[in-house]
C-alpha positions as CSV (number, residue, x, y, z in Angstrom):
1,X,-22.2,-43.4,-86.0
2,X,-25.0,-45.8,-85.5
3,X,-26.2,-46.6,-82.0
4,X,-27.7,-49.6,-80.5
5,X,-30.9,-49.5,-78.3
6,X,-29.8,-51.4,-74.8
7,X,-33.5,-52.5,-74.6
8,X,-34.4,-54.1,-78.1
9,X,-31.2,-54.3,-79.5
10,X,-32.0,-52.3,-82.6
11,X,-29.6,-50.3,-84.1
12,X,-30.8,-46.6,-85.1
13,X,-29.0,-43.6,-86.7
14,X,-28.8,-39.9,-85.8
15,X,-32.9,-39.5,-85.9
16,X,-34.1,-43.0,-85.3
17,X,-33.6,-42.6,-81.6
18,X,-32.5,-40.7,-78.4
19,X,-31.6,-40.9,-74.8
20,X,-33.7,-41.8,-71.8
21,X,-32.8,-41.3,-68.1
22,X,-32.7,-44.9,-66.2
23,X,-31.5,-44.6,-62.8
24,X,-29.3,-41.2,-63.2
25,X,-28.0,-42.2,-66.4
26,X,-28.6,-41.5,-70.0
27,X,-29.3,-44.7,-72.0
28,X,-29.4,-45.0,-76.0
29,X,-33.0,-46.1,-76.9
30,X,-34.9,-46.2,-80.2
31,X,-38.0,-44.2,-80.9
32,X,-40.2,-47.4,-80.3
33,X,-38.9,-48.5,-76.9
34,X,-38.6,-44.5,-75.9
35,X,-42.3,-44.7,-76.3
36,X,-43.0,-47.7,-74.1
37,X,-40.5,-46.8,-71.9
38,X,-41.4,-43.1,-71.1
39,X,-44.4,-44.5,-69.0
40,X,-42.3,-46.5,-66.7
41,X,-40.7,-45.1,-63.5
42,X,-36.9,-44.2,-63.1
43,X,-36.6,-47.6,-61.3
44,X,-38.4,-49.9,-63.4
45,X,-36.4,-48.5,-66.3
46,X,-33.2,-49.0,-64.6
47,X,-34.2,-52.6,-63.7
48,X,-35.0,-53.4,-67.2
49,X,-31.7,-51.8,-68.5
50,X,-30.1,-54.4,-66.2
51,X,-32.0,-57.5,-67.2
52,X,-30.9,-56.5,-70.8
53,X,-27.1,-56.8,-70.4
54,X,-26.6,-53.8,-72.9
55,X,-27.1,-51.3,-70.5
56,X,-23.9,-48.7,-70.4
57,X,-22.5,-47.9,-66.8
58,X,-24.2,-50.9,-65.2
59,X,-22.5,-50.1,-61.8
60,X,-24.4,-46.7,-61.6
61,X,-27.6,-48.4,-62.3
62,X,-26.9,-50.8,-59.5
63,X,-25.7,-48.1,-57.0
64,X,-29.1,-46.4,-57.9
65,X,-31.2,-49.3,-57.2
66,X,-29.3,-49.8,-53.9
67,X,-30.0,-46.8,-52.9
68,X,-33.8,-46.8,-54.2
69,X,-34.9,-49.9,-52.2
70,X,-33.0,-48.6,-48.9
71,X,-35.3,-45.6,-49.4
72,X,-38.2,-47.6,-50.1
73,X,-37.8,-49.8,-46.8
74,X,-37.1,-46.9,-44.7
75,X,-40.2,-45.3,-46.2
76,X,-42.3,-48.3,-45.3
77,X,-41.0,-48.6,-42.1
78,X,-42.0,-45.0,-41.3
79,X,-45.6,-45.4,-42.9
80,X,-45.7,-48.6,-40.6
81,X,-44.5,-46.9,-37.4
82,X,-47.2,-44.1,-38.0
83,X,-50.0,-46.9,-38.7
84,X,-48.8,-48.5,-35.1
85,X,-49.3,-45.0,-33.6
86,X,-53.1,-44.5,-34.8
87,X,-53.7,-48.3,-34.6
88,X,-56.4,-49.4,-31.9
89,X,-57.5,-52.4,-30.0
90,X,-60.7,-52.7,-32.1
91,X,-61.3,-54.8,-35.1
92,X,-63.5,-54.2,-38.1
93,X,-66.8,-55.9,-37.9
94,X,-67.2,-56.3,-41.6
95,X,-63.8,-57.6,-42.6
96,X,-61.7,-58.0,-39.3
97,X,-59.2,-55.6,-40.0
98,X,-57.5,-53.3,-37.7
99,X,-59.1,-50.2,-36.8
100,X,-57.2,-46.7,-36.9
101,X,-57.9,-43.3,-35.5
102,X,-59.5,-41.2,-37.8
103,X,-60.0,-38.0,-35.9
104,X,-62.7,-36.0,-33.9
105,X,-66.1,-34.9,-35.2
106,X,-68.9,-32.6,-33.7
107,X,-72.4,-32.9,-34.2
108,X,-75.1,-30.7,-33.4
109,X,-78.2,-32.0,-32.1
110,X,-80.7,-30.0,-33.7
111,X,-81.8,-28.2,-37.1
112,X,-80.2,-25.4,-38.9
113,X,-81.5,-22.1,-37.9
114,X,-80.8,-18.5,-38.7
115,X,-78.5,-18.0,-35.9
116,X,-77.0,-21.2,-36.1
117,X,-77.6,-25.1,-34.8
118,X,-81.2,-24.8,-32.6
119,X,-82.6,-27.3,-31.0
120,X,-86.5,-28.2,-32.1
121,X,-88.0,-26.1,-29.1
122,X,-86.1,-23.1,-30.1
123,X,-83.5,-23.1,-27.8
124,X,-79.8,-23.6,-28.9
125,X,-79.0,-27.3,-29.4
126,X,-75.9,-29.0,-27.7
127,X,-73.3,-30.5,-29.3
128,X,-72.2,-34.1,-29.5
129,X,-68.6,-34.8,-30.1
130,X,-67.5,-38.4,-31.1
131,X,-64.2,-40.1,-32.4
132,X,-64.2,-41.6,-35.6
133,X,-62.3,-44.8,-36.3
134,X,-61.7,-46.3,-39.5
135,X,-60.8,-49.7,-41.1
136,X,-57.3,-50.0,-42.6
137,X,-58.3,-52.7,-45.0
138,X,-62.1,-51.8,-46.1
139,X,-62.4,-48.1,-45.0
140,X,-65.5,-49.0,-42.8
141,X,-65.8,-46.0,-40.2
142,X,-67.6,-46.1,-36.8
143,X,-68.5,-43.4,-34.1
144,X,-67.4,-43.5,-30.5
145,X,-68.1,-41.5,-27.7
146,X,-64.9,-40.7,-26.2
147,X,-66.3,-40.9,-22.5
148,X,-69.7,-42.1,-21.2
149,X,-72.0,-39.0,-20.5
150,X,-72.1,-38.2,-17.0
151,X,-74.9,-39.1,-14.9
152,X,-77.0,-36.9,-12.5
153,X,-76.5,-37.4,-9.0
154,X,-80.0,-38.6,-7.2
155,X,-79.9,-37.9,-3.6
156,X,-82.1,-40.8,-1.7
157,X,-85.0,-39.5,0.2
158,X,-85.0,-40.6,4.0
159,X,-87.6,-40.9,6.3
160,X,-88.0,-41.9,10.1
161,X,-90.0,-45.2,10.8
162,X,-92.7,-43.8,13.3
163,X,-92.6,-47.5,15.1
164,X,-89.0,-47.8,16.2
165,X,-87.3,-44.3,15.3
166,X,-84.9,-45.9,12.7
167,X,-83.9,-43.8,9.4
168,X,-84.5,-45.8,6.0
169,X,-84.9,-45.5,2.5
170,X,-88.5,-43.6,1.5
171,X,-88.7,-46.6,-1.3
172,X,-88.8,-49.4,1.3
173,X,-90.4,-50.3,4.7
174,X,-88.5,-50.2,7.8
175,X,-86.0,-53.3,7.5
176,X,-85.8,-53.4,11.1
177,X,-89.4,-53.5,12.0
178,X,-89.6,-56.0,9.3
179,X,-87.3,-58.2,11.1
180,X,-88.7,-57.9,14.7
181,X,-92.2,-59.0,12.8
182,X,-90.5,-62.0,11.2
183,X,-88.9,-63.4,14.6
184,X,-92.2,-62.7,16.4
185,X,-94.3,-64.8,13.5
186,X,-91.3,-67.6,14.1
187,X,-92.7,-70.5,17.0
188,X,-89.7,-70.3,19.7
189,X,-90.5,-73.7,21.3
190,X,-91.0,-76.5,19.0
191,X,-92.1,-80.1,20.5
192,X,-89.1,-82.1,19.7
193,X,-89.8,-85.2,17.3
194,X,-92.8,-83.3,16.3
195,X,-92.9,-83.1,12.3
196,X,-94.7,-80.8,9.9
197,X,-97.8,-81.5,8.7
198,X,-96.9,-82.5,5.3
199,X,-94.5,-85.2,6.4
200,X,-97.1,-87.0,8.5
């Protein structure tokens, strides 16, 4: 008994075609269409079968497509939620796209020696840990230090003024004595109505 290909409508005999899986159902196809459709996904084959109007069990194909679309929407929502979790507040300097966390990486600050990484003076090298973030659009990566390096605490040397006994920083002169000298050099009693020389 001759069968009709659901895609091109051509009739074929026992050896002129076969069946192909479209959305969970077997659809009769000729040998020409079978070679073309085997490269498509089951969803694409089911959509093409419905478009022809010759598909057997079209309701099963519609149910399959509904299930696949809802699964794809759930998967897209899950991927977007995962992307939001790794997204940072930074933007790409190249294309302006969102930057995403990519992980941490440790770099040793030195050369490879016989016993591992060593510094140039022969001692063991220290490691630098950086955070890598990557643009979701163009793939540009940047390195960031997760925390700024700790600054060493510097104690300020204090000295005692030999004139007044005030303790002050060794980097400056005694501020108390400087104020006393400034007030002593200022004339206390100025004549009223007298003007400075440059205003005469």
